[in-house]
PAKOL-647732 format. One record per residue: x, y, z of N, C-alpha, C, O in turn; residue in one letter. Coordinates in nm, 4 decimals. Layout:
N
SITE      n_x      n_y      n_z     ca_x     ca_y     ca_z      c_x      c_y      c_z      o_x      o_y      o_z residuo
SITE        X        Y        Z        X        Y        Z        X        Y        Z        X        Y        Z       A
...
This chain:
70
SITE      n_x      n_y      n_z     ca_x     ca_y     ca_z      c_x      c_y      c_z      o_x      o_y      o_z residuo
SITE  -0.0085  -3.8478   0.5435  -0.1314  -3.7718   0.5490  -0.1079  -3.6241   0.5738  -0.1630  -3.5395   0.5033       R
SITE  -0.0264  -3.5925   0.6737   0.0012  -3.4521   0.7011   0.0713  -3.3844   0.5849   0.0426  -3.2690   0.5532       L
SITE   0.1627  -3.4555   0.5217   0.2350  -3.3981   0.4085   0.1368  -3.3597   0.2984   0.1507  -3.2533   0.2380       R
SITE   0.0378  -3.4447   0.2714  -0.0634  -3.4155   0.1697  -0.1457  -3.2933   0.2106  -0.1762  -3.2083   0.1269       H
SITE  -0.1811  -3.2842   0.3373  -0.2612  -3.1718   0.3871  -0.1881  -3.0395   0.3624  -0.2477  -2.9439   0.3129       H
SITE  -0.0593  -3.0341   0.3968   0.0156  -2.9107   0.3805   0.0497  -2.8834   0.2351   0.0590  -2.7676   0.1944       F
SITE   0.0682  -2.9863   0.1580   0.0989  -2.9685   0.0162  -0.0194  -2.9087  -0.0578  -0.0006  -2.8420  -0.1595       A
SITE  -0.1405  -2.9308  -0.0093  -0.2591  -2.8791  -0.0771  -0.2867  -2.7328  -0.0435  -0.3688  -2.6691  -0.1095       S
SITE  -0.2193  -2.6784   0.0583  -0.2393  -2.5379   0.0951  -0.1675  -2.4496  -0.0065  -0.0502  -2.4726  -0.0358       A
SITE  -0.2374  -2.3468  -0.0618  -0.1738  -2.2591  -0.1607  -0.0758  -2.1630  -0.0940  -0.1175  -2.0773  -0.0160       P
SITE   0.0519  -2.1756  -0.1228   0.1534  -2.0872  -0.0668   0.1834  -2.1181   0.0782   0.1372  -2.2183   0.1328       G
SITE   0.2626  -2.0299   0.1409   0.2972  -2.0509   0.2813   0.1723  -2.0476   0.3693   0.0768  -1.9751   0.3418       P
SITE   0.1755  -2.1273   0.4749   0.0592  -2.1349   0.5639   0.1025  -2.1200   0.7088   0.2187  -2.1412   0.7435       A
SITE   0.0085  -2.0839   0.7905   0.0275  -2.0635   0.9334  -0.0649  -2.1591   1.0066  -0.1826  -2.1701   0.9723       L
SITE  -0.0132  -2.2280   1.1061  -0.0981  -2.3163   1.1856  -0.1789  -2.2321   1.2842  -0.1231  -2.1553   1.3625       M
SITE  -0.3106  -2.2479   1.2788  -0.4018  -2.1721   1.3650  -0.5034  -2.2683   1.4253  -0.5098  -2.3852   1.3873       V
SITE  -0.5811  -2.2191   1.5176  -0.6865  -2.2986   1.5804  -0.8228  -2.2566   1.5264  -0.8549  -2.1381   1.5174       R
SITE  -0.9011  -2.3568   1.4911  -1.0425  -2.3361   1.4562  -1.1171  -2.4281   1.5501  -1.1274  -2.5484   1.5260       R
SITE  -1.1697  -2.3703   1.6586  -1.2288  -2.4524   1.7634  -1.1194  -2.5355   1.8278  -1.0189  -2.4810   1.8734       G
SITE  -1.1376  -2.6657   1.8322  -1.0352  -2.7550   1.8896  -0.9373  -2.8061   1.7854  -0.8379  -2.8702   1.8194       R
SITE  -0.9651  -2.7778   1.6577  -0.8815  -2.8291   1.5494  -0.7697  -2.7325   1.5139  -0.7871  -2.6107   1.5196       D
SITE  -0.6554  -2.7877   1.4775  -0.5459  -2.7092   1.4216  -0.5576  -2.7184   1.2698  -0.5691  -2.8278   1.2144       A
SITE  -0.5546  -2.6039   1.2032  -0.5664  -2.6006   1.0578  -0.4566  -2.5125   0.9993  -0.4036  -2.4247   1.0674       V
SITE  -0.4232  -2.5363   0.8741  -0.3253  -2.4551   0.8026  -0.4005  -2.3418   0.7326  -0.4841  -2.3658   0.6455       A
SITE  -0.3699  -2.2203   0.7711  -0.4327  -2.1018   0.7125  -0.3320  -2.0382   0.6170  -0.2241  -1.9979   0.6604       L
SITE  -0.3646  -2.0281   0.4880  -0.2716  -1.9635   0.3943  -0.2437  -1.8194   0.4374  -0.3362  -1.7441   0.4679       P
SITE  -0.1176  -1.7824   0.4397  -0.0787  -1.6462   0.4784  -0.1477  -1.5438   0.3887  -0.1807  -1.4344   0.4344       I
SITE  -0.1696  -1.5770   0.2636  -0.2356  -1.4842   0.1699  -0.3779  -1.4499   0.2139  -0.4313  -1.3469   0.1726       A
SITE  -0.4400  -1.5336   0.2962  -0.5761  -1.5075   0.3447  -0.5790  -1.4121   0.4636  -0.6857  -1.3629   0.5002       D
SITE  -0.4631  -1.3852   0.5245  -0.4567  -1.3031   0.6455  -0.4450  -1.1560   0.6089  -0.3556  -1.1164   0.5341       V
SITE  -0.5370  -1.0746   0.6629  -0.5329  -0.9300   0.6414  -0.4449  -0.8633   0.7472  -0.3665  -0.7738   0.7155       A
SITE  -0.4579  -0.9072   0.8738  -0.3773  -0.8518   0.9814  -0.3785  -0.9454   1.1012  -0.4534  -1.0430   1.1051       W
SITE  -0.2952  -0.9143   1.1978  -0.2898  -0.9863   1.3245  -0.3229  -0.8881   1.4352  -0.2888  -0.7701   1.4265       F
SITE  -0.3892  -0.9364   1.5391  -0.4188  -0.8502   1.6527  -0.4111  -0.9318   1.7814  -0.4239  -1.0542   1.7804       C
SITE  -0.3901  -0.8614   1.8912  -0.3899  -0.9264   2.0214  -0.5104  -0.8786   2.0999  -0.5537  -0.7639   2.0891       T
SITE  -0.5624  -0.9697   2.1786  -0.6760  -0.9384   2.2643  -0.6641  -1.0243   2.3894  -0.6629  -1.1471   2.3819       E
SITE  -0.6552  -0.9585   2.5039  -0.6399  -1.0304   2.6310  -0.5222  -1.1277   2.6266  -0.5321  -1.2415   2.6723       H
SITE  -0.4104  -1.0803   2.5707  -0.2851  -1.1565   2.5611  -0.2928  -1.2772   2.4670  -0.2058  -1.3642   2.4718       R
SITE  -0.3938  -1.2837   2.3832  -0.4061  -1.3885   2.2817  -0.3844  -1.3250   2.1445  -0.4250  -1.2111   2.1213       L
SITE  -0.3206  -1.3984   2.0544  -0.2935  -1.3485   1.9205  -0.3922  -1.4098   1.8218  -0.4152  -1.5307   1.8225       L
SITE  -0.4498  -1.3257   1.7376  -0.5451  -1.3711   1.6372  -0.4988  -1.3299   1.4983  -0.4432  -1.2217   1.4796       F
SITE  -0.5224  -1.4177   1.4009  -0.5064  -1.3850   1.2594  -0.6457  -1.3489   1.2098  -0.7405  -1.4250   1.2291       A
SITE  -0.6579  -1.2336   1.1463  -0.7869  -1.1876   1.0949  -0.7810  -1.1929   0.9427  -0.6948  -1.1308   0.8807       V
SITE  -0.8732  -1.2673   0.8836  -0.8769  -1.2823   0.7375  -0.9458  -1.1629   0.6727  -1.0096  -1.0822   0.7403       C
SITE  -0.9324  -1.1532   0.5433  -0.9922  -1.0427   0.4671  -1.1444  -1.0375   0.4835  -1.2039  -0.9303   0.4722       H
SITE  -1.2076  -1.1519   0.5101  -1.3530  -1.1541   0.5294  -1.3930  -1.1318   0.6746  -1.5116  -1.1373   0.7070       D
SITE  -1.2949  -1.1065   0.7641  -1.3238  -1.0792   0.9046  -1.3174  -1.2014   0.9955  -1.3271  -1.1875   1.1174       G
SITE  -1.3014  -1.3201   0.9392  -1.2910  -1.4412   1.0193  -1.1632  -1.4353   1.1019  -1.0573  -1.3980   1.0514       T
SITE  -1.1740  -1.4728   1.2301  -1.0579  -1.4694   1.3200  -1.0187  -1.6109   1.3604  -1.1041  -1.6966   1.3829       R
SITE  -0.8877  -1.6335   1.3691  -0.8337  -1.7616   1.4116  -0.7310  -1.7379   1.5206  -0.6532  -1.6427   1.5129       F
SITE  -0.7297  -1.8226   1.6211  -0.6324  -1.8140   1.7290  -0.4977  -1.8659   1.6800  -0.4897  -1.9734   1.6205       L
SITE  -0.3925  -1.7894   1.7052  -0.2561  -1.8274   1.6696  -0.1839  -1.8597   1.7996  -0.1776  -1.7760   1.8897       V
SITE  -0.1301  -1.9792   1.8098  -0.0653  -2.0207   1.9344   0.0842  -1.9906   1.9325   0.1669  -2.0770   1.9620       E
SITE   0.1170  -1.8678   1.8976   0.2539  -1.8168   1.9010   0.2460  -1.6744   1.9522   0.1379  -1.6158   1.9570       R
SITE   0.3590  -1.6187   1.9901   0.3594  -1.4778   2.0284   0.3786  -1.3934   1.9034   0.4231  -1.4423   1.7996       T
SITE   0.3446  -1.2672   1.9151   0.3627  -1.1761   1.8020   0.5108  -1.1634   1.7677   0.5460  -1.1527   1.6502       L
SITE   0.5968  -1.1645   1.8670   0.7415  -1.1573   1.8419   0.7905  -1.2793   1.7646   0.8704  -1.2657   1.6719       S
SITE   0.7435  -1.3979   1.8015   0.7815  -1.5195   1.7298   0.7322  -1.5151   1.5856   0.8041  -1.5529   1.4931       E
SITE   0.6122  -1.4699   1.5681   0.5505  -1.4662   1.4361   0.6145  -1.3618   1.3456   0.6337  -1.3859   1.2264       L
SITE   0.6473  -1.2464   1.4014   0.6992  -1.1351   1.3216   0.8244  -1.1735   1.2437   0.8433  -1.1279   1.1309       A
SITE   0.9089  -1.2557   1.3017   1.0316  -1.2951   1.2341   1.0110  -1.3885   1.1167   1.1012  -1.4056   1.0347       G
SITE   0.8936  -1.4493   1.1072   0.8688  -1.5450   0.9985   0.7797  -1.4893   0.8875   0.7515  -1.5598   0.7906       S
SITE   0.7353  -1.3651   0.8998   0.6463  -1.3058   0.7990   0.7245  -1.2153   0.7037   0.8267  -1.1573   0.7403       L
SITE   0.6746  -1.2049   0.5826   0.7351  -1.1174   0.4822   0.7147  -0.9720   0.5248   0.6005  -0.9276   0.5365       D
SITE   0.8228  -0.8966   0.5482   0.8073  -0.7584   0.5934   0.7451  -0.6667   0.4877   0.7023  -0.5559   0.5202       P
SITE   0.7395  -0.7111   0.3621   0.6720  -0.6316   0.2586   0.5202  -0.6442   0.2680   0.4473  -0.5589   0.2175       R
SITE   0.4725  -0.7512   0.3331   0.3289  -0.7743   0.3448   0.2753  -0.7379   0.4830   0.1605  -0.6955   0.4964       A
SITE   0.3592  -0.7546   0.5862   0.3149  -0.7269   0.7243   0.4198  -0.6434   0.7950   0.5398  -0.6633   0.7756       F
SITE   0.3744  -0.5501   0.8769   0.4664  -0.4705   0.9569   0.4098  -0.4602   1.0971   0.2909  -0.4820   1.1203       F
SITE   0.4969  -0.4269   1.1890   0.4556  -0.4193   1.3287   0.4615  -0.2767   1.3752   0.4305  -0.2482   1.4909       R
């Protein structure tokens, strides 16, 4: 089941929180990342925010430096 869920996501995805659920958010949907009160959020092009349960340092090493910079 999980394999099917991730296989259906277009391109690389990031696990984020939507309420109590963990969902795969396609990296292509993310416009930027920001921190607020020591929490990291992925902000989509439409302004939707998702909680990322990783640190910015952990995340930075896994992102394409041509698309995201710190």
